[in-house]
C-alpha positions as CSV (number, residue, x, y, z in Angstrom):
1,M,70.3,81.5,-47.0
2,H,68.1,81.9,-43.9
3,F,65.5,79.5,-45.6
4,L,68.2,76.8,-46.3
5,K,69.1,76.9,-42.8
6,Q,65.5,76.5,-41.5
7,F,64.9,74.0,-43.9
8,I,68.1,72.0,-42.6
9,R,67.0,72.5,-39.0
10,S,63.4,71.2,-39.8
11,S,65.1,68.2,-41.7
12,Y,67.1,67.7,-38.6
13,F,64.3,67.5,-36.5
14,I,62.0,65.0,-38.5
15,A,64.8,62.7,-39.1
16,F,65.5,62.8,-35.1
17,A,61.7,62.4,-34.5
18,F,61.7,59.6,-37.2
19,I,64.6,57.9,-35.2
20,F,62.9,58.5,-31.8
21,C,60.1,56.7,-33.0
22,A,61.5,53.8,-34.5
23,E,63.6,53.1,-31.3
24,A,60.1,53.8,-29.3
25,R,58.1,51.0,-31.5
26,S,60.9,48.4,-30.4
27,Q,61.4,49.2,-26.9
28,M,59.2,52.2,-25.3
29,I,55.9,50.3,-25.6
30,T,56.9,49.2,-22.1
31,G,55.4,51.4,-19.7
32,V,52.7,53.0,-18.2
33,W,49.7,54.1,-20.1
34,Q,46.6,56.1,-19.0
35,G,43.3,57.2,-20.8
36,R,40.4,56.3,-21.8
37,I,39.0,52.7,-23.2
38,N,35.4,52.5,-24.1
39,K,34.8,55.7,-22.4
40,Q,36.0,54.2,-19.2
41,K,38.8,55.6,-17.2
42,V,42.0,53.2,-17.6
43,E,45.6,52.9,-16.6
44,V,47.5,49.7,-18.6
45,K,51.0,48.9,-17.7
46,I,52.6,47.3,-20.8
47,I,55.7,45.2,-20.9
48,L,57.3,44.0,-24.1
49,K,58.8,40.3,-24.1
50,G,59.9,39.6,-27.5
51,D,57.1,40.4,-29.7
52,S,54.9,39.4,-27.0
53,L,52.9,41.9,-24.5
54,T,51.9,41.3,-20.8
55,G,51.1,43.6,-17.8
56,T,48.0,44.7,-16.2
57,A,45.2,47.0,-16.8
58,Y,43.0,48.9,-14.5
59,Y,39.6,50.0,-15.2
60,Y,38.7,52.4,-12.9
61,Q,36.3,55.1,-11.6
62,S,38.3,56.2,-8.5
63,P,41.2,54.5,-6.7
64,S,38.9,52.8,-4.5
65,N,36.6,51.5,-7.1
66,Y,38.6,49.2,-9.9
67,R,38.9,46.1,-11.5
68,R,42.3,44.7,-12.6
69,Y,43.0,42.1,-14.8
70,S,46.4,40.6,-16.7
71,I,46.8,41.5,-20.1
72,K,48.3,39.4,-23.1
73,G,49.0,40.3,-26.5
74,Y,51.6,41.1,-29.0
75,F,53.3,44.1,-31.1
76,D,52.8,44.0,-34.9
77,G,56.1,45.9,-36.0
78,P,55.2,46.0,-39.3
79,N,51.8,47.8,-38.9
80,N,52.9,49.5,-35.9
81,E,49.9,48.4,-33.8
82,A,49.8,47.1,-30.2
83,V,47.1,44.5,-29.7
84,W,46.3,43.6,-26.2
85,W,43.2,41.7,-24.3
86,D,41.7,41.4,-20.9
87,D,43.1,37.8,-19.7
88,E,42.2,37.1,-16.2
89,L,40.6,39.2,-13.4
90,L,43.1,39.6,-10.7
91,D,41.2,42.0,-8.0
92,E,38.0,44.0,-7.8
93,N,37.7,46.7,-5.4
94,L,34.1,47.8,-6.0
95,S,32.4,50.5,-4.0
96,R,29.1,50.0,-2.9
97,I,28.0,53.5,-3.4
98,A,29.5,54.0,-6.7
99,I,27.2,54.4,-9.7
100,A,29.9,53.1,-12.6
101,S,31.1,49.6,-12.4
102,P,34.4,50.0,-14.5
103,G,35.6,46.8,-16.1
104,K,32.6,44.7,-16.2
105,M,33.2,43.1,-19.7
106,E,36.6,41.7,-20.9
107,L,37.7,43.7,-23.7
108,I,40.6,43.6,-26.5
109,S,41.9,46.5,-27.6
110,R,43.9,47.4,-31.2
111,A,45.5,50.6,-31.1
112,D,48.2,52.4,-33.6
113,F,51.6,53.5,-31.6
114,D,51.9,57.4,-32.3
115,C,55.0,59.6,-31.7
116,P,53.7,63.4,-32.6
117,G,56.8,65.0,-30.7
118,V,59.8,64.1,-28.8
119,G,58.6,62.4,-25.2
120,I,55.4,62.0,-26.4
121,M,53.7,58.7,-27.2
122,K,50.1,57.8,-27.8
123,L,48.1,54.7,-28.5
124,D,44.9,55.2,-30.2
125,G,42.6,52.8,-31.8
126,H,39.2,50.6,-30.9
127,C,38.5,47.8,-28.8
128,S,35.7,45.4,-28.9
129,S,34.5,42.3,-26.3
130,R,37.5,39.7,-25.8
131,D,35.0,36.9,-26.9
132,D,33.4,38.4,-30.1
133,E,35.4,40.8,-32.0
134,N,32.6,41.5,-34.3
135,K,31.1,43.5,-31.5
136,S,32.8,46.8,-31.6
137,K,32.6,48.7,-28.2
138,G,34.4,51.9,-28.6
139,E,37.5,53.6,-28.8
140,V,40.9,53.7,-27.4
141,H,43.0,56.6,-26.8
142,I,45.8,56.3,-24.0
143,K,49.4,58.3,-23.5
144,K,52.1,57.0,-21.7
145,V,52.8,58.6,-18.5
146,D,55.7,58.7,-16.0
147,N,53.5,57.9,-12.5
148,P,51.3,55.3,-12.1
149,L,47.9,55.6,-10.5
150,F,48.1,52.2,-9.1
151,R,51.1,50.3,-7.8
152,D,51.8,46.6,-8.3
153,E,54.8,44.2,-8.8
154,W,55.2,45.5,-12.8
155,D,56.8,48.7,-11.5
156,H,60.0,47.5,-11.1
157,V,60.1,46.0,-14.5
158,I,59.0,49.2,-15.7
159,D,61.5,51.4,-14.0
160,N,64.5,49.2,-14.6
161,F,63.7,48.2,-18.0
162,T,66.7,49.6,-19.7
163,A,68.8,47.7,-16.7
164,G,68.3,44.3,-16.9
165,T,64.7,43.7,-16.2
166,N,63.8,43.0,-19.8
167,N,65.0,39.9,-19.4
168,P,62.2,37.3,-20.1
169,Y,63.3,35.6,-17.1
170,Y,62.6,38.4,-14.8
171,I,59.3,39.0,-16.8
172,D,58.2,35.4,-16.0
173,S,59.0,35.4,-12.5
174,I,56.6,38.5,-12.2
175,E,53.7,36.7,-14.2
176,T,54.0,33.7,-12.0
177,I,53.6,36.1,-8.7
178,T,50.5,37.9,-10.4
179,R,48.9,34.7,-11.3
180,R,46.1,33.2,-9.2
181,P,46.3,30.0,-7.6
182,P,44.3,27.4,-9.2
183,E,40.7,26.8,-8.3
184,P,40.8,23.5,-5.8
185,T,39.7,20.0,-7.8
186,P,36.0,19.1,-6.6
187,L,36.4,15.8,-4.6
188,V,34.9,12.8,-6.2
189,K,32.1,11.5,-4.5
190,D,32.3,8.0,-3.0
191,K,30.2,4.8,-4.6
192,P,27.6,3.9,-2.4
193,L,28.4,1.4,0.2
194,P,27.0,-2.2,-0.2
195,A,23.6,-2.3,1.4
196,A,24.5,-4.0,4.6
197,T,27.0,-1.6,5.6
198,V,25.0,1.6,4.6
199,P,24.9,3.7,8.0
200,H,21.6,4.9,9.6
201,T,20.3,8.3,8.2
202,V,20.4,11.2,10.6
203,S,18.1,14.0,9.8
204,L,20.2,17.3,10.3
205,P,18.7,20.9,10.6
206,P,18.9,22.9,7.3
207,A,22.2,25.0,7.0
208,E,21.8,28.6,7.1
209,E,22.0,30.2,4.0
210,K,25.5,31.3,3.0
211,R,26.0,34.7,2.6
212,E,28.4,36.3,-0.2
213,Q,31.5,37.6,1.2
214,P,33.1,40.7,0.0
215,P,36.5,40.0,-1.8
216,V,39.4,40.2,0.5
217,R,41.5,43.1,-0.1
218,S,45.3,42.7,-0.7
219,L,47.7,44.0,2.3
220,S,50.1,46.9,1.3
221,I,53.6,46.1,2.0
222,E,53.3,48.7,5.3
223,E,50.4,46.6,7.0
224,K,52.5,43.5,6.2
225,F,55.7,45.2,7.9
226,A,53.0,46.4,10.5
227,Q,51.2,42.9,11.3
228,R,54.1,40.6,10.9
229,H,56.5,39.6,14.0
230,K,59.8,40.9,13.7
231,V,62.8,38.1,14.2
232,P,65.8,39.2,15.5
233,V,68.6,37.2,13.3
234,L,72.1,39.3,13.6
235,E,73.5,42.1,15.4
236,I,76.3,43.8,13.5
237,P,78.6,46.7,15.0
238,V,79.0,49.9,12.5
239,L,82.0,51.4,11.9
240,G,83.5,53.6,9.0
241,D,81.4,55.8,6.6
242,S,78.8,53.7,5.0
243,I,77.4,50.1,5.1
244,E,77.1,48.1,1.8
245,L,74.4,45.2,1.7
246,H,74.2,42.4,-1.1
247,F,71.1,40.8,-1.1
248,Y,70.9,37.2,-3.4
249,D,68.3,34.5,-3.8
250,N,69.1,31.7,-1.0
251,A,68.7,28.9,-3.0
252,E,66.9,28.0,-6.3
253,I,65.6,31.5,-7.9
254,D,62.2,31.2,-7.7
255,G,60.5,34.5,-8.1
256,D,61.4,36.0,-4.5
257,S,60.5,39.6,-4.2
258,I,61.3,41.7,-0.7
259,S,60.7,45.1,0.7
260,L,63.1,46.4,3.0
261,F,62.3,48.8,6.0
262,L,65.0,51.0,8.0
263,N,63.9,52.0,11.5
264,E,60.0,51.6,10.6
265,Q,60.6,53.5,7.1
266,L,60.2,51.7,3.6
267,I,63.3,52.3,2.0
268,F,63.3,49.9,-0.9
269,R,60.5,47.8,-2.1
270,H,59.8,45.4,-5.2
271,I,63.8,43.7,-4.7
272,F,63.4,40.9,-7.1
273,L,66.1,38.1,-5.7
274,T,68.4,36.6,-8.2
275,D,72.0,35.1,-8.2
276,K,73.2,38.8,-8.9
277,P,73.5,41.1,-5.9
278,F,70.5,43.9,-5.3
279,I,73.4,46.3,-3.6
280,V,72.0,49.0,-0.6
281,K,74.5,51.3,0.6
282,L,73.6,52.8,4.0
283,P,75.8,56.4,4.8
284,V,76.8,55.7,8.8
285,N,76.7,59.4,9.5
286,E,72.8,59.2,9.0
287,L,72.2,56.1,11.1
288,E,70.9,56.1,14.8
289,A,72.7,54.5,17.7
290,S,70.9,51.7,17.2
291,N,69.3,50.6,13.6
292,E,66.5,47.8,12.7
293,L,66.9,46.4,9.2
294,V,63.4,44.2,8.5
295,M,63.0,42.4,5.4
296,V,59.6,41.9,4.5
297,A,58.7,39.1,2.0
298,E,56.3,40.6,-0.7
299,N,55.5,36.6,-1.8
300,L,56.7,33.5,-1.1
301,G,58.0,32.6,-4.5
302,S,57.6,28.9,-6.0
303,I,59.0,27.7,-3.1
304,P,58.2,28.8,0.3
305,P,59.3,30.6,2.5
306,N,61.2,33.8,1.0
307,T,64.7,33.4,1.7
308,S,67.7,35.5,0.9
309,F,71.4,35.6,1.5
310,M,72.5,38.9,2.8
311,V,76.4,40.1,2.9
312,A,77.1,43.3,5.1
313,L,80.4,44.6,4.3
314,V,81.3,47.1,7.4
315,A,84.6,48.6,7.7
316,G,86.6,45.9,6.1
317,Q,84.5,43.1,8.1
318,R,82.5,40.7,5.9
319,Y,79.3,39.6,7.4
320,E,76.9,36.9,5.9
321,V,73.4,35.7,6.9
322,R,70.5,33.9,5.7
323,L,67.2,35.9,6.1
324,E,64.0,33.8,6.1
325,S,60.2,35.6,5.9
326,T,56.9,34.1,5.9
327,E,53.5,35.5,5.9
328,G,53.5,35.8,9.5
329,S,57.3,37.0,10.5
330,S,59.8,39.2,8.9
331,A,63.7,38.7,9.4
332,M,65.3,41.9,11.6
333,I,69.2,42.9,11.5
334,R,70.2,45.3,14.1
335,F,72.9,47.5,13.3
336,T,74.5,49.5,16.5
337,K,77.2,52.1,16.1
338,T,80.3,51.5,17.9
339,V,82.5,54.4,19.5
340,T,86.2,53.5,18.8
341,T,88.8,54.6,21.4
342,G,90.1,58.2,21.1
343,Q,86.8,59.7,19.9
């Protein structure tokens, strides 16, 4: 009898694990994966969109020595295999004193999805040169983790994937944000002027040899907040127990992304503005007598500047305001506590 109970329990656990892994194969490939690819330390953020994969890959020696690529790929459900490749180099932050140069070669990785236990997910396989798959480069061993080492625009999608950001529109808008602007088109040289109008040639001193400039580091959202001018837009008197704020994209939905600072403290980041409200509630008893809420643009979307429409609900009163942020300024709302008569 005891053996039968143990068998039933084991069978139940196996069935549960099978169901869990089947669900993981279809959705939970989305997430943050850390480990090694071709013996290099790596963090890969994978997002599932239909059967295709997108996201970013960080090859790193340390948080200050890395290369970041956008990735493309697909998930082969019947074979339980994820395939992705380094698509475009987005950032490189390489230390001059470091010995290793992580991510120097673009790779394509093929890995089997494995779920050895509840809550444990692994991708194991092999990688090769992206441009020549016949040249095997090494092995892939990464596992899913809760917290990323590198922060970027994909974190919001991953954290809220089952709450709406699995929408292909959201994913497409983030891909637009991460994509580098196109290289400028070279100017076409003018045709030679007729002989009669050719100007006299003037000898110029030899140009100084151009020195290679180090890559420009992207500013953190905290640095953007500190450097940009705060533009007061509206002052709202505060009463009651709480303030409820609704943020929308002000016009055409074009991928605008913002962060919010309250009294110089970051309270929300990676807010992607759409036609549906992003709701923030502020308890009045935790506010100062005078408070500054600053909206900082993380990007300018495809139609600059970054604009949002905010609705504030305070003690039964409704306030509406259009907020605009650029690369040089941030919109600021002031909330001032009002003492009612009799207090």
